[in-house]
N, C-alpha and C positions, 0 to 999 in steps of 0.2 A: 722730646724727652722731658718728663716732669722734673722739676727742681728737686733738690735734696729734701728729705722729710722735714716737715714742720712740727711733727710730733711722733714719738715712738713710745710704745707701751704694750698693753695687753687688752684684747677684747675678751670679755668673760660672759658666759651664759650659764648660770647656776654653777656647777662644779667644772664646767668645760671652759678652757681658755686657750688662746693662741697669741703669739706675739705679732703685732701689726704696726704698720707705719702709715702716716697720713701725708699725702702730697697734694699741693694746691692744684686744682683743676683749671685755674685761670692763668693764662699767660699774660701777665701785665705788660711785659716787654713788647707784646705784639701791638699794643696801642701806640698811637702817635704821641711822642713826648715833646713838649715845648718848654722853652726857657725864656725868661725875660732878658731882653737885649737892649743896650743903650743904642738907639738908632744913629746917634752922632758919631760914635766910635766903632760900633759893630761889636763891642765887647759884651760878654755875659755879665749880668748884674749878680753880685754875690749877696746872699742872705746873711745878715750879721745878727748874732744874739746879744742883746743889750740888757743890762740891769735896768729895770723899769724906773728906779729912783735916781741912780747915779749916772745913767746913760753910758756907763763904761762897758766895753765888750767883754763877754765872759766866754772862754773857750768851751766848746760843746762837751769835751771829756770831763769837765769839772761840774757839769750840771747834774742835779739830782731831782727826783720826783717829789712833789709836795701836794698834800691834800689841804684845801682851804676850809678850815673849820669855822672861821669867822672872817668878816670882811678884812682882806689883806693880811690875814694871819694863817700860817701854814704849819702843818706837822710834816717833817721831812722823813722820807722812807729810803732805805738803802737796799741792796740786794739781799742782805741777811733778813730784813723784815719780810720781804716777799717770799723768801725760802721758808720762814717760819709759818707762813700762811698756807703752805702746801697741804692739799687734802688728797684723798684716795684717787679722785679722778685726774690728778696730775699725771698718773702713770697707768691707771687701769680704767677701761670703759666697761662698766657692768650693765648689761641689758636689764632695764627695769621692767619693761612690759612691751607687748606687741599691740599695735593698733591697725585698723584698716588703712590702707594707703590713702584712700580718698577722704579719710577723716581729718587729715592735716590740710588745712586751707592753704593755698599757694602763698598767701601774704605772709605766712610764718617762715617760709624758706629764705635763708640768707646765702651764705657761701657754701660751695661744694668742694669736697676733697676726695681724691681717690684713696681708698683704703686697701692696702696690699699686705700679704704676709711679710713679716720682717725676718728674713732668713728661711732656711729650708725646714726647720724643726716643726713649724706650725702649719705647713701647707695643707696637710690632710684635714686637720681640724677646721681650717679656714674654708676648704671646699665643702665640708659637711654643713657648716653654718650657712654658707652662701646658698647652697641648694635647698636647705630647709626653709630659709626665709623666702626664697623664690617660690617654692611650692605652696607656702602658706598664703601668699598674696598679701602679706602683712608688712608693716614697717617696724623695725626694731628701734625702740627709744632708749637712749642712754645719756650720759653726761661726760664731758671731757674739758680739761683746762687747756685753753689755747690763748697765747699772748696774755697770760696772767688774768684770765677771766674764765670762769666756769660757764660752759655753754651747754644747753640742752641740744641733743642731736638726734637725727633720724637716719637709720642705716637701711639702704635699699640695694638689691643686687643690680649689677650692670654687666650683662654678657658673662665673661669668665671671672669678673671681679665684683667688688662692692663699692658703693659711693656713700660717703657720709655727708649729710647736710646739716649745717648749724641752723638752729631755729631761733627766731626772734622771740623775746619775752613779750607778753601783752603790754608791758609798760614801754616797750620800744616803739610801739605802733600807735598812731593816732586812732581814736575811736571813730568808726564810720557811721554810727547810728545817727549822729547829728547831721551828717551829710546826706544820708539816705531818707531821712524822715519826711522830706518834702516830695518824694516820689509817690505818685498816686498808688493806692492799694488796689484799686479796681482792676479786675482782670481785663485784658485787651480783647478785642473782637476775635473770636475763634477762627473766622475765615482769614483774617489778616495774619494770625499766627501760622495758619496752615500754609499760606503763600510764602511767608518768611522761611518756614522750614523747607519748602521746595527750593528756595534760593540757596539755603545752606547745603542741601543735598547736591545741588548742581555744582557747587564750588568745593565739595569735599575732596580731599586729596591726602597724600602721605606726607608726613613731616620730613623735611630734609634740613640738614644743618645749614645749608645755604639760605634757608628762609630767614635766618637770624642776622644776615649780613648788615652791617652798618653802612648804608649807602652814602650817608653824608661823609664818613671818613674815607670811603673809597674815592669819592669825588674830590675830597681834600687832598688825597695823595696824588691825584692827577694834576691838581693845581700846583702842588709842590714840585712834581717832576717837570711840569712845563716851565716853572720859574727857574729851575736848575739848568734847563736847556735854553733859557733865554727866550722862550716862546710865550705867547699869550694863550689864554684859554677862554672861550666864550661861555658865559653862564647859560645854563639850560633855560629855554623859553618857559615862562610860567604857564601852567595849564589854563587854557581858555575857560572863562566862566561860562556856565550853562546859560543859555538864552531864556530858558523857562524857569519859573519859580514854582517847583512842585510842592504843593501844600497838602493835597489829598494823599494820605499814606496808602490807601487801598489802590488808588490809581498808579502810584509810583511802584508798588509791588507788582501789579499786573504788567506794567510796562517793562519792568526789569525781567520778568519771566518771558515776555514776548519778544525780547531782543534776539535777533538771529532767526526768528520764525516768521516775522511779519512779512518779509518779501515772499516767502513760500506760500503763506496764506493768501496774499494778494494775487499771486499767479494762479493758484488753484481756483479762486473765486472768478477770475476772468475766464478761465477755461470752462467752468461750469455755466457761466452766463452766456457764452457764445451760442450754443445750440438753442437756448431759449429765445434769443433775439431772432435767429433764423426762422423759428416756428412762428413767431409773431408776425414777421414780414410776410410769410406764405399765407397765413390766415387773412391778412389785410388784402392781399392780391385777389383771393377768392371772393371776398365780400365786394370788391370793386367790380 
């Protein structure tokens, strides 16, 4: 069950709107949580908030937010300041435009939220907008204020509902051109690309949620369970390194495609060569 809404407001397309609420799609509590422990006492270590100059402890309820406008100089903001900064997207998501779904590069996607009707009044409008977006093959772009920050968002249908994805700004991302500029521009050998595509076709399958399992955390849970039971657990043996150092890419691709068929080819070759050997022996006896 999704947690309580992190945002409530209206989704608007032109003159059409409906009340909606956003629920986090991520179950943070499902992840393993660790604490710092004093190994000598077994007690949990408490985080203390200290004044950076006086070293005196300051209770968390007394803390306020501050913006550093000069070195070690801050302007303080209270709840009233944040309220005065409210804009329309604090309570309304207006669809600005629609774009092709594959036009949004995956590096821009950030957090995902389930968007559902907020109450019964807007369910019909919600269903109309959902089906219209699904039929268009497009993504709806809008903006919303979450955690006191306006975020650009993309809205996509998901089965009977819709999902809202917050999008990174360009300034949030490192530029990749400097990293990619050393990659050769020359087109690779067409035959090698063909062989690689055959490998891709061979391993093509259907995406399953289980494909995203964090195997390290699964293994770590086994270690924790074993320690709770007072048992040991043997680490998995590391994968044996390959004995050959494959440098020839074409050879590696061909060998990859040949796996599983090499034995069958060898058997067929032996079967074909047997009658030929018998014929050669009969011819030799006649000449003798």
